[in-house]
N, C-alpha and C positions, 0 to 999 in steps of 0.2 A: 298871264296864264300860259300863253301860246311858247312863251320862252323856258318854261320849267321842264316840259318834256325834252326839249333839245339838251339842256343843262344836265338833267340827270342822265341821259344817253352819253354825253360827252364826257361825263366824269364815270361813268361804267366802262367807256371805251379807254379811258386813261388807266383805269385800273387793270383792265385786261391787257394792256400793252405793258405796263409796269410789270405784271405778273410774268408776261413772256420774257421780257429783258432780264428779270430776276432768274429765270429757270435757266438762261442760256449761261452755263457755267464751263469750266474744263473739263468735268467728268461726265461719262456717260449717265449716271445716275444722278437723281435729285436728293439734295440732302432734306433734314426734317425741315429746316428752315424755309427752303425753297418750297415744299409741299404745304406748309402753313400759308406761305403766301400765297400760293395758288388756290387753296382753299378761301382765303379772305378775298381774293380777286373775285372768285367764282361768286361767291356770296354777294359782293358788290354789284356784279354784273346782274344776277339775279333779281337782287333789289330794285335795281335801275329800271330792270325790264318791266318787273309788277307795278313800279311807280308809273311807269310810261302807259301800261294798259290802263291802270287807274284812271290817269288824265285823260286818256282817249275815250275811256266808258263815261267819265264825268261830262266830256264835251259832247257827246252824242246824247246823252240825257238832256243837257243844257239846250243843245240845238233842238230837240224834240219840244221841249218847254216852249222855247222861242216861236217855233212854227204854230204852237197851240194858241199861244198868245196872239199872234199875228191873226189868226183865223178869228179868234174873240174880238178883237179890234175891229176886222173888217164887218164882222156881224153887228156889232154895235153902232159902227157909222151907218149901215145900211139901214138899222132900224131908227135912228136919228134922223136920217132923211126921209124916211118914211112917215114919221111923227110930225117933221116939219111940213112936209107935203098935206098931211091931214090937217094940219092947223092952218096951212094957207086956203085951205076951201072954203 
């Protein structure tokens, strides 16, 4: 899962670079094909940024759940130690 955001970001950057290259023409004004390529590149970059934000949000949620589970585990171990101590008396 850690590689997915990098991959998505890399593809977005590839599309942006490809868009810039396709815009570099011999005239001052972009033609319809170049404008279309730019729009597609922009959409791909936006989609990549959204996917990255979603992955970071998911990771944050999972880290929160992990912290909660670790606290639950510690609480259970403490309770188990207390029960063992009472049984030993």
